[in-house]
C-alpha positions, 0 to 999 in steps of 0.5 A: 206713191200715197194718195190722199183726199186733201192736200197737206198744209205743207202742199197748200203753203208751197202752192201758194207761196210759189203763185205769189212768187210766180206772179211776182217775179213776171211783174218785177221781170216785166218791169226791169227789162225797160230800166236803164243803165242810170236807173237806181233799180238797174243792178238791184232789180235783177238781183231780187229777180235772181235770188227770188228765182232761185229760191222758187227753183228750190221751192219747185224741187221741194214740191215735187219731192213732197208730191212723190212722198205725199202723193196728190189728192184724189179727183172729186167723183164729179171731175169727168175724164176730160177734167182730169186729163185736162188737170194733169196736162195743165199741171205737166205744163206749168211744171215744164215751163217753170223748168225752162224758166230756171234753166234759161234765167241761169243761163242768162244770169251766168253767160259772163261767168259771174255767180249768181249771189242769192241775197248774199246767203250763197252763190251758184257758180256760173259756167260762162258761155256754153253756146253762142249769143247765150244770154240773148237766145236764153232770153228769148226762151226766158221771155216766152216761157214767162208769158206761156206760164202765166197764161197757164196759171191763169187757165189753171185759176180759171179751172179752180173758179169753174169748179168752185162757182159753176160746179160747186165743188170742193176743188178749191176749197181743198187748196184753201183748206176748206173741204166739206165732208160731202164731196167724195173722191174719185178713186182714180188717180189724176 
């Protein structure tokens, strides 16, 4: 795996697109669980939530492939071993929680055997109910994973802001595409 000193344009675009999608899907999901059958959004909101969720899953897979091909930037030399380990742990948890959300979302949406229509572009076939109370059980996993993902995303953002405003290093700037030449990278991989 290659390792660079900064994020590529594609990596930065994927990061911000995924962040926007995650927070948007969380807000939509939080709002739509209280919709009643008679709401005009009762069918529309889940359709959008599912479609965007599937596209986010595709972005997630593509991002993993890009990271595998392009590598991740080297940590800055100012980062301690603890910070590098914490960053790695938080990133790992973020990716695992997204995986849990994708699987649980699929299990909720297809428990009745129906396919997931993604913006009427294509359909993902449903496998039906694979275990008892699939929709309800997967719904709990989906809900708790969503809250945990938002909490870890907030922790991730706070870490970036700490590096930017307190440490005054290029951690956040690298994800914004603005780096200064005086910030050398560490040779260790994180």
